[in-house]
C-alpha positions as semicolon CSV with decimal commas, in nm:
position;residue;x (nm);y (nm);z (nm)
1;M;4,882;-0,980;-0,120
2;K;5,053;-1,251;-0,269
3;S;5,138;-1,440;0,059
4;I;4,780;-1,399;0,100
5;F;4,691;-1,570;-0,205
6;K;4,941;-1,855;-0,115
7;Y;4,787;-1,931;0,210
8;V;4,390;-1,909;0,089
9;L;4,488;-2,182;-0,140
10;V;4,663;-2,391;0,113
11;L;4,398;-2,375;0,330
12;I;4,159;-2,481;0,046
13;I;4,382;-2,750;0,005
14;G;4,358;-2,871;0,351
15;L;3,984;-2,853;0,351
16;F;4,003;-3,064;0,007
17;A;4,202;-3,331;0,213
18;Q;3,983;-3,330;0,500
19;E;3,711;-3,401;0,262
20;A;3,881;-3,690;0,135
21;K;4,042;-3,820;0,425
22;S;3,840;-4,123;0,447
23;Q;3,879;-4,218;0,065
24;S;4,010;-4,002;-0,199
25;R;3,824;-3,934;-0,538
26;K;4,053;-3,988;-0,867
27;Y;3,964;-3,789;-1,136
28;I;4,108;-3,874;-1,461
29;S;3,948;-3,581;-1,756
30;Q;4,095;-3,817;-2,017
31;F;3,880;-4,138;-1,876
32;S;3,813;-4,252;-2,232
33;F;4,207;-4,378;-2,261
34;F;4,158;-4,556;-1,892
35;Q;3,877;-4,750;-1,945
36;S;4,031;-5,068;-1,769
37;Y;4,086;-4,896;-1,475
38;Y;3,740;-4,834;-1,377
39;N;3,620;-5,174;-1,535
40;P;3,845;-5,471;-1,527
41;G;3,607;-5,578;-1,789
42;L;3,779;-5,353;-2,044
43;T;4,109;-5,474;-2,013
44;G;4,284;-5,551;-2,360
45;Y;4,006;-5,413;-2,539
46;E;4,169;-5,210;-2,764
47;G;4,474;-5,420;-2,741
48;S;4,791;-5,451;-2,604
49;A;4,944;-5,124;-2,483
50;I;5,146;-4,932;-2,199
51;R;4,939;-4,614;-2,056
52;G;5,047;-4,348;-1,862
53;F;4,909;-4,004;-1,714
54;V;5,033;-3,706;-1,499
55;R;4,769;-3,479;-1,315
56;N;4,850;-3,164;-1,129
57;Q;4,658;-2,899;-0,924
58;W;4,727;-2,596;-0,782
59;G;5,096;-2,646;-0,906
60;G;5,359;-2,487;-0,722
61;F;5,196;-2,500;-0,356
62;Q;5,287;-2,761;-0,073
63;G;5,042;-3,026;-0,021
64;A;4,869;-2,947;-0,385
65;P;4,666;-3,280;-0,525
66;K;4,887;-3,499;-0,764
67;T;4,821;-3,779;-0,926
68;M;5,053;-3,992;-1,143
69;F;4,942;-4,345;-1,332
70;F;5,109;-4,614;-1,510
71;S;4,954;-4,908;-1,652
72;G;5,037;-5,214;-1,898
73;E;4,747;-5,390;-2,063
74;F;4,840;-5,748;-2,254
75;D;4,587;-5,931;-2,511
76;F;4,754;-6,320;-2,505
77;A;4,614;-6,356;-2,871
78;E;4,840;-6,086;-2,942
79;M;5,118;-6,192;-2,767
80;A;5,108;-6,527;-2,951
81;G;5,163;-6,369;-3,278
82;N;4,786;-6,453;-3,377
83;S;4,731;-6,252;-3,682
84;H;4,353;-6,169;-3,588
85;P;4,360;-6,114;-3,219
86;S;4,012;-5,916;-3,198
87;L;3,826;-6,202;-3,342
88;T;4,016;-6,504;-3,190
89;G;4,152;-6,353;-2,894
90;R;3,956;-6,442;-2,578
91;N;4,186;-6,342;-2,276
92;A;4,389;-6,044;-2,130
93;A;4,573;-5,926;-1,816
94;S;4,654;-5,609;-1,689
95;I;4,862;-5,417;-1,414
96;N;4,813;-5,082;-1,302
97;L;4,983;-4,847;-1,070
98;L;4,862;-4,530;-0,947
99;F;5,014;-4,237;-0,698
100;D;4,798;-3,987;-0,564
101;R;4,914;-3,725;-0,320
102;Y;4,666;-3,474;-0,171
103;G;4,739;-3,279;0,157
104;A;4,909;-3,491;0,423
105;F;4,767;-3,835;0,290
106;N;5,001;-3,994;-0,022
107;E;4,828;-4,310;-0,143
108;T;4,980;-4,580;-0,364
109;E;4,751;-4,812;-0,536
110;L;4,780;-5,156;-0,764
111;I;4,541;-5,300;-0,949
112;T;4,591;-5,632;-1,133
113;G;4,269;-5,738;-1,390
114;Y;4,206;-6,037;-1,601
115;A;3,932;-6,025;-1,857
116;T;3,768;-6,280;-2,047
117;R;3,574;-6,229;-2,384
118;I;3,247;-6,426;-2,517
119;R;3,204;-6,346;-2,876
120;I;2,797;-6,313;-2,918
121;S;2,793;-6,223;-3,297
122;E;2,992;-6,118;-3,545
123;S;3,084;-5,798;-3,425
124;H;2,945;-5,800;-3,053
125;N;3,175;-5,930;-2,779
126;V;3,077;-5,956;-2,382
127;R;3,360;-5,895;-2,169
128;L;3,399;-6,050;-1,794
129;G;3,675;-5,860;-1,573
130;A;3,784;-5,921;-1,234
131;G;4,105;-5,743;-1,043
132;I;4,276;-5,741;-0,686
133;N;4,324;-5,372;-0,562
134;Y;4,618;-5,333;-0,268
135;M;4,617;-4,980;-0,159
136;N;4,887;-4,834;0,073
137;V;4,854;-4,514;0,265
138;R;5,064;-4,296;0,420
139;L;4,970;-4,037;0,641
140;D;5,200;-3,737;0,745
141;G;5,097;-3,629;1,083
142;T;5,341;-3,308;1,045
143;A;5,112;-3,151;0,760
144;L;4,758;-3,217;0,938
145;N;4,540;-2,860;0,885
146;T;4,381;-2,715;1,188
147;E;4,066;-2,897;1,122
148;Q;4,219;-3,234;1,073
149;Q;4,406;-3,179;1,401
150;S;4,061;-3,132;1,575
151;D;3,932;-3,490;1,405
152;Q;3,916;-3,748;1,688
153;T;4,037;-4,030;1,454
154;L;4,362;-3,832;1,332
155;Q;4,442;-3,673;1,678
156;G;4,655;-3,991;1,810
157;Y;4,900;-3,939;1,482
158;I;4,969;-3,564;1,523
159;G;5,321;-3,527;1,471
160;S;5,387;-3,840;1,307
161;F;5,394;-4,058;1,051
162;A;5,125;-4,364;0,988
163;D;5,053;-4,655;0,717
164;M;4,766;-4,847;0,643
165;Q;4,766;-5,094;0,398
166;I;4,369;-5,203;0,226
167;L;4,313;-5,498;0,028
168;D;4,041;-5,552;-0,193
169;F;3,830;-5,650;-0,517
170;N;3,686;-5,505;-0,847
171;I;3,480;-5,673;-1,090
172;G;3,308;-5,538;-1,399
173;I;3,096;-5,633;-1,728
174;A;3,106;-5,470;-2,055
175;L;2,951;-5,495;-2,410
176;T;3,150;-5,423;-2,672
177;H;3,172;-5,305;-3,043
178;E;3,437;-5,178;-3,270
179;N;3,240;-4,855;-3,275
180;Y;3,088;-4,854;-2,935
181;Y;3,057;-5,004;-2,551
182;F;2,878;-5,031;-2,253
183;S;3,035;-5,123;-1,907
184;Y;2,948;-5,134;-1,514
185;G;3,191;-5,199;-1,299
186;M;3,223;-5,168;-0,913
187;H;3,540;-5,099;-0,720
188;N;3,611;-5,225;-0,352
189;V;3,363;-5,445;-0,334
190;N;3,462;-5,604;0,000
191;R;3,440;-5,224;0,121
192;G;3,794;-5,208;0,238
193;R;3,753;-5,498;0,511
194;L;4,060;-5,680;0,471
195;S;4,321;-5,424;0,605
196;K;4,603;-5,393;0,836
197;G;4,867;-5,093;1,014
198;D;4,725;-4,815;1,129
199;N;4,339;-4,738;1,170
200;F;4,309;-4,438;1,036
201;M;4,034;-4,469;0,771
202;D;3,722;-4,631;0,812
203;G;3,760;-4,881;0,554
204;K;3,666;-4,779;0,155
205;P;3,294;-4,730;0,003
206;V;3,172;-4,924;-0,287
207;S;3,189;-4,775;-0,600
208;Y;2,946;-4,792;-0,902
209;I;3,088;-4,713;-1,251
210;V;2,903;-4,685;-1,570
211;Q;3,104;-4,622;-1,901
212;V;2,978;-4,567;-2,234
213;G;3,114;-4,464;-2,557
214;G;3,042;-4,419;-2,937
215;R;3,248;-4,351;-3,247
216;G;3,176;-4,262;-3,637
217;L;3,320;-4,118;-3,937
218;V;3,158;-3,834;-4,094
219;S;3,414;-3,815;-4,385
220;E;3,738;-3,993;-4,497
221;N;3,956;-3,733;-4,287
222;L;3,683;-3,671;-4,005
223;A;3,554;-3,882;-3,700
224;I;3,356;-3,784;-3,421
225;I;3,392;-3,945;-3,077
226;G;3,194;-3,911;-2,759
227;N;3,227;-4,067;-2,452
228;A;3,052;-4,088;-2,101
229;F;3,120;-4,176;-1,715
230;Y;2,903;-4,182;-1,437
231;R;3,031;-4,330;-1,087
232;E;2,827;-4,307;-0,775
233;Q;3,024;-4,376;-0,448
234;V;2,892;-4,332;-0,024
235;G;3,042;-4,043;0,091
236;H;3,050;-3,821;-0,235
237;P;2,854;-3,658;-0,457
238;S;2,786;-3,877;-0,765
239;N;3,015;-3,788;-1,052
240;L;2,903;-3,719;-1,361
241;E;3,141;-3,665;-1,678
242;V;3,131;-3,667;-2,079
243;N;3,369;-3,554;-2,344
244;A;3,351;-3,520;-2,731
245;K;3,642;-3,521;-2,994
246;A;3,696;-3,451;-3,315
247;L;3,960;-3,654;-3,509
248;F;4,118;-3,515;-3,800
249;M;4,307;-3,777;-4,072
250;N;4,313;-4,015;-3,802
251;R;4,631;-3,824;-3,641
252;L;4,523;-3,495;-3,484
253;W;4,181;-3,494;-3,201
254;L;4,062;-3,129;-3,042
255;G;3,744;-3,169;-2,824
256;G;3,612;-3,056;-2,482
257;G;3,417;-3,210;-2,188
258;H;3,224;-3,154;-1,860
259;R;3,244;-3,251;-1,531
260;L;2,865;-3,187;-1,365
261;N;2,924;-2,938;-1,121
262;Y;3,279;-2,937;-1,148
263;A;3,482;-2,842;-1,435
264;N;3,517;-2,772;-1,773
265;N;3,831;-2,861;-2,022
266;F;3,949;-2,806;-2,363
267;Q;4,193;-3,114;-2,463
268;A;4,427;-3,191;-2,760
269;G;4,644;-3,500;-2,908
270;F;4,804;-3,660;-3,170
271;V;4,811;-3,990;-3,308
272;M;5,160;-4,118;-3,468
273;Q;5,128;-4,476;-3,561
274;N;5,127;-4,682;-3,250
275;L;5,201;-4,365;-3,004
276;Q;4,907;-4,112;-2,854
277;L;4,959;-3,825;-2,698
278;G;4,694;-3,618;-2,521
279;Y;4,681;-3,293;-2,328
280;I;4,407;-3,136;-2,120
281;Y;4,357;-2,780;-1,973
282;E;4,063;-2,828;-1,695
283;L;3,910;-2,505;-1,556
284;P;3,636;-2,535;-1,271
285;V;3,346;-2,409;-1,262
286;Q;3,237;-2,103;-1,014
287;R;3,043;-2,307;-0,773
288;S;3,298;-2,559;-0,750
289;L;3,527;-2,517;-0,417
290;I;3,681;-2,884;-0,395
291;M;3,858;-2,871;-0,739
292;G;3,929;-2,507;-0,733
293;G;4,244;-2,390;-0,951
294;T;4,341;-2,475;-1,296
295;I;4,448;-2,845;-1,379
296;H;4,702;-3,005;-1,626
297;E;4,673;-3,344;-1,769
298;F;4,933;-3,504;-2,026
299;M;4,856;-3,840;-2,120
300;V;5,065;-4,112;-2,342
301;I;4,977;-4,463;-2,451
302;L;5,221;-4,684;-2,651
303;K;5,079;-4,932;-2,852
304;L;5,289;-5,258;-2,821
305;F;5,136;-5,426;-3,169
306;K;5,102;-5,265;-3,509
307;E;4,757;-5,328;-3,612
308;D;4,620;-5,546;-3,899
309;D;4,489;-5,284;-4,152
310;R;4,422;-5,535;-4,413
311;F;4,177;-5,730;-4,188
312;R;4,062;-5,445;-3,917
313;G;3,992;-5,213;-4,183
314;R;4,097;-4,861;-4,347
315;N;3,847;-4,664;-4,186
316;Q;3,882;-4,807;-3,840
317;I;3,888;-4,505;-3,578
318;A;4,229;-4,460;-3,401
319;I;4,128;-4,316;-3,018
320;W;3,818;-4,298;-2,765
């Protein structure tokens, strides 16, 4: 029975890889903590920080999807020692590194981002950003499933290895406030036309991404935070996600979220001075085949500079 169960899961993983062979979709349940990955205009929105997460799906099975992400965001005003960077800072930069494995495919994605901020009122800013996106995709022809082996594009790589490199661009714009934001970004603006190596992928479709969020205090020790994420991408169904959290005493958060037609999640985390730790347990809805199996996602954020509470307010909410 166990061997049959394992075979079925491996088959589903293979089908997922077949669906994603031209362009994998990166899901991040804790998307509100990684805004700048999706939109370079939000680089430095929460100051300078080191961020990372690990996401495991169907752990323990060969070829199971696994994603790891690391990034650094650097606000130039904070790095220069400015006492009020949230008002006087204008520029920020980031570097993002993502590793994604799904079936026979392994992706390494490197994104560098830059953002500049235009202050339009005492509390509102417009942020513009751009990024360079480099991706290396490695194909293991020994791990192709039966359906992939019948694919005309992949048949020439059966039993061998192949590599493909793609260079592209991301852009974004955002309206930000201390307690809410609206943003619009685009990934792969050039549709993956700049590439070299083995040609087993037909470019990369443009992704159109909208992110919004809001947060507010209910009482001195309780804050409510809500975020939403929408992505449109050729070759994939639209992706809508929402989550909500309750933050207690700026130290502990509990919440949940939903990815439309795919999954529900439960989340918890801690804030300890400049350190944030988060965990998500995700369960697919019954009609979802692509996202089968439970998922675990661990997140960590390290703020590089202590916030000036005298200026930014004792009641500032610690997370998004």
